N, C-alpha and C positions, 0 to 999 in steps of 0.2 A: 323396123324400117331399114331397108338396104340402102346404104349411102355410097355415092360415087367417090372413089378415092384414087383418082388417076394422078400420078406424080411425074409421068414421063410422056413425051411425044417422041415416039421411036426410041432412040438411044439417049435422047436429050432429057436430063432431069430438070424439071421446072423449078424456078427460084421461088422462095416463100412469098414474095410480093405478088407473083402471078397466081399462086395457089390461093391467096386470100380472096380471090374473086369467085371461086366456085368449088373449092375442095370440100368434099363431104356432102355435096348436094347434087341431086339429079332432077332437073326441071321436068322430066317426063313423069315424075311422081306427083307433081303439083300443077297439072294442067298447062305445063310449059312455062310457068312463071320464071322469069330470069333470076329473080331473087326468091329466097325461101319465104313462104308465107309465115305469118305469126300464128302458131298453133296455140291459140288462146283457149285451152281446154284443160279441165282438171283430170278427166279420165278418158279412156279409150275403149272402144267396143271390141270384144273378142269375137272372132268368127265362129267359135264353138267353145263349149266348156272344156274340151280336151286341150284346145290351144291355150286357154287361160291357165290351166294346170301347168302346162309346159313352161309358160312365161314365168310363173311364180317359182317354179323349181329352180330356174336360173337366177331369178332376182334374189332369192334367199339362200343361194349356194347349196341347194339340196342335191344337185348333181352337176357334173361337168358338161360343158358345151360339147355337142357333137361336131364333127368336122363340117365347116361351112355354116353352122347354125349361128344366128344372130339373136340378140336380146330383143324380144318383142315389146311393144308399147303397152304399158299397164296403167300408169297413173303419173301425173306430172311431178309428184314428189320423188318418184323413182327415175323416170326418164320422160323425155319430150323431144320431138324432132328438132326443134330449134336449139335446145341445149346440146343434143348429140352432135349436130353439125358444128356448132360453136366449138365444142371440145375437140372434135377432129381437127378443126382449123388451128386451134391454139397449140396443138402438138407440133405443128410444122416448124415454127421458128426455133423452138428449143430442141427439135428432133427428139421429142419424148415419145414413149410408147403409149402413154395414157394421160388423160386429163380429167379433172373434176372441177366444175364451176360452182361458184357460190354467190350468195346475195350480197356479200361485202368482203373486203379484204380481211377484216377481223373475223368474219365467219369462217373463211378459209384457214386462217392461222389457228383459231380456237379449235375448230373441228379436227385439224391435224394433230394438235397437241393432245387433245382429249383421246384421240384414237391410239396414241402411243404411250402416254404417261399414266402411271398408276400411283396410288398412295405409297409413300416411301421412296419413290424414284427421285433422281436428281436430273435436272436439265441444265447443261452448260450453254451459255449464250454469250455472244459478243455484246460489247457495250460501246456506244449507246445503241438502243433500238427505238423504234417508234413508240411514242407515249402510250398508245393503246396496248401495244404488246408488253411494255413494261408493267402496266397495270394488271394485265392478264397473268404475267409471270409472278408478280410479287403480292398481289391481292387475291385473285380468284384461285389460281392453282395452289397457292399456299394454304387456302382453306380446305383444299382437297388432299393435303398431305404431300404435295410435290414441292421440292426445294429447288429454287433457281440460284445458280451461281454464275456470276458474270466474269468475263475476261476482257480487258481493254483492247479495243480494235487496234489502236495505234501501237500496242506493244508487240504485235505480230505473233508468230508461232511460239516464241519464247514465253510470252505472257500466258498463253493457253496451256503450255506445258507446266508452268509453275502452278497454275490453278489445279491441274490434274494431279500433280505430285503432292500438293497440299491435302488432297482428299484422303490419302492413305487408303485404308480398307474400304472407305465409302466410294472409291472409284467403281466398285462393283455395282453400285446403285445408279450409275449414270445410264440413262435410257435414251437420251437424245442430245445432239449438239445442234444448237439453233444459231444461225448466222444471218446478220443483216449487213450486206455489203453492196455498194457504199452505205455507210451508216447515216441515219437520219438524226440530226441535220448537218453533221460535221463533214460528210463525204469521206470519212476514214475508210480505208480498205481492209478487208480481212482475207487472208490467204485461204481459199477454199480447199486447195489440194493439201495444204498442211493440216487443216482441220479434219479432212477425210482420213489422212494417215494417222493422226492422233486418235480419232474415233475408232479406227480399226484396231489400234493398239489396246483399246479398252476391253477387247474381247467380246464375248456374247452376253446379252442381257435378255432374260426371259426367252431363251432359245433362238434369238436372232441377233444379228450384228447391230451395233448402235447406229441409227440413221443420222445423216447430216441433212438438215433442212435449211435452205437458203432463201431469204426474202430478197428478191431481185427487182423490187419495185422501182428503185431509183434509176437503174440503167435499162431495165426492160430487156426483152429477148433480142433486141437489135444489137445492143452494145455489151452484153455479157451473157454467157451461156453456162450457168453453174453446173448443169449435168455433165458437161464436157470436162469439168475440173474435179469430178468426184462426188458431187452432191447426189443424194438419193432422191430428194424431193425439192422442187423449187416452188415458192409461193409468190403470188402477186396480189396487190391491190389493183384489180383491173379497172377500178374507178379512175386510176391515174392515166398513164400513157396508152394502155390498151383501149380504154374507153375514149379518153382524150378530148372530150367536148364538155366536161363538167356537167353532164346531164344524166348520169347514171351512177349507181353504187354497185360494185361487183367484186368478186375475187376469183382466184383460180389456184389450183395445185396441180403440178405436173411431175411425172417421173415414170419409173417402170411399173407395170401393172401390179406386181407383187407388193410394192410399197403403197400403191393407190387403193388397193382393195379394202384395207381396214378403214381408210379415210372415207371411201364411198359408203361403207356400211354405216359409219357414224353419221354421215351426211343424210342418209335416208331416214334414220331414226330421229335425228335432231331436227330435220327439216330445214337445213341451211342452204339448200341449192338455190341457184338463181331461177327466175321465172322466164317464160318464153319471150316476153317483151324486152327484158334486159338482155337476153341472149341475142335477140334480133338486132338490138342497138349495138351490141358489141361486134357482131358480124359486119355491120355497116362501118364501124370504126376501124376494124382490122384492114379494110381495103385501102385506107390512107395512112396506116401506121408508119410505114417507112418514110413517106413524104413528110408527115408531121414531125416525127422524131428527128429526121435529118435536118429539117429547117430550124427547129428549136435548138438542136445541138450546134449548128453553125452560128446562130444568133448569140448563143451563150458565150462563145469565144470573144466576140466583140464586146459584150457587156462586161465579162470578167476582166478583159484587158483595160477597159475604161475604169473600172472600180479599183484595180490594182495601182493605177497611176493617180488616183484622187487623194488629195491631202487629208480629207476627212475620213478616209477608210484606212484602218490600221492593219487589216489582214483579210485576205480572200481565200476561201476554201473551195478550190476548183481543180478538178483532176487534170484538166488541160494545161495547168501551170506547173505540173510536176517536172522537175529538171533532173538530168543525170546527176546522181549523187544523193538525191532525196531518198529517204528510207523507203518510200512506196513506189519509186519510179519503176524499178524492175518488175514489181508485182503488177502495176497498172498495165504495162505493155505485154505482160504474159497472160493476164486474166481478162482484160477489158478490150473491147474493140473500138471504143470512142469514149470521150469524157462525159457525154450526156449533157443535160441542160439544167442541172441544179447547181446554183452558185450560192453558197453561204458566205457572208462577209461581216466583218466586225467594224463598226464605226468608232471614231474617236469619241469617247464618252461612255454612256451606259444606256439604261432603259429610257430615260427622258429623251435623249438624243434620238434613239431608235423610234420612239413614238412620234417625235416631231417629223422625222423623215417619212414614216409610214402614213401619217395623217396628211402629208403634203402631196402624196402620189396622185396623179390624175389619170394616166393611161393604165398603169399597172394597178391591179386590184388588190386591196388589202383583204386577204382571205387565206384560210388554210387550204390544204390539198395541194396538188401539184400535177404536172403532166398534161394540163389542158392546153387548148389552142391559145388561150389568153395568158399573159404573164401574171403571176400571183406573188405576193410578198407577205410574210408573216414574221412574228417574233416568237421563236420556239420556247424561250425561257418562260414566257407568261401565257403561252397558248398551247401548242401541241405537246410540250413536255412539262407543263406547269405542275403536274402531279408529283414530279420528282423533286426531292428536297434540293434546295439551292446548293449545298455543299456537294451533293452527288452530281448535280448538273455541272458544276465547275470541274469536278474530277473527270467527267465525260468529255470536257471540251466545249460545253454549252455555256456561253457567257451572256450576261445581260446586254451586252453590246452587239449580239449576233442577230442578223436578219437572214432568213432563208428566202431565196428568190428562185422561183420556178420560171424560167425564161420560156415565153411562148413564141408564136409565129408572126407577131407583128413585125414591122420593119425595124431592124436593129437600131437605126439612127433615131427612131421615135422612142424606143425603149430607153436609150441612153439619154435623150433629151429630158425624159421624165425623171430619171434618176438624178440627173444633174441639177434640175430645179429643186428636187426634193432634198438633195444633200445641202443645197444652199439654205434650206430652212433650219438646219441644225445650228 
């Protein structure tokens, strides 16, 4: 399917928020429909046996594409018009060469790691990471002979360097550097450029440079562009801000085609791609991405300021509160474009006080996930990161008194009023 990829009007380069309306789609191919139809089909009809042969040659890498040749539609586990349009559109914000979409964020992460890691390999990763990622690293990959070694996000490049130096000869086994920044749920930042430089210093592994993979879910493509800072692949739980309405599960991986090709191959065989209905919903969501994320980001500032001044809140983890002289201040201004809308805070007390607050919320919903239009609150220690041992949680900066708040697009005065009455319940 030939897709319309016009990024300019004359000499004027169109902005991403404008391209979200139509990039990658030609209405003339679908009876003039202004929105892409949902191609709810498992398979596609070839015009001839010869055409089918050509399509499969490209699908399985049996030959190189000829100039101007495009991948033909075969089967929705390999490709589908909605998925292809979505992936074209997702490349715009990150200015990526290629994209692969998935049925969940964990499908995106797992498929990427399985594509690049082999028994005996070592994956270096920032700490903390999302609970599901931690489980994948220390339970599932361990069973496949892959060793995960963490470096503390708050220790900066020095912590990463110490971990690498401690590996000794095992540094030759490092096959990937995996970074989550800002970290879930502490909002700790990791220097992507420093990680890329250190990964490069590790040399070649299995004939290729050690890739740097960055989970950019917390800030999304509006507020951080990892590829611009040396990352090779960026992963998203598209369930979050990209989807943004708490009505779908999806994931995405973006980067240069050479880095995406192995991931695409594994996706095809593992069957982890998203479906056409999910792709269509994501395209709907991308049209309002900037509006939603900007509104939520502005609201988060008001909420974080309120929490910072409240006597029952002992600490607020919010990037917008970093001040000159703070360890992460310079990194934030160099790497991030805005503080986002995730605010973690620690109440005076512990689990019991957190639970009383969470149970008293009326407007803000007590639920995991983040990045939706509605505000959500959760208790990482007993929920998203509950599989991590308490001592390890504390070492990561995750305390029993911490609440993670995803600020939505309700009116900020109403969000604050709900938090105020809930804090009164402590």
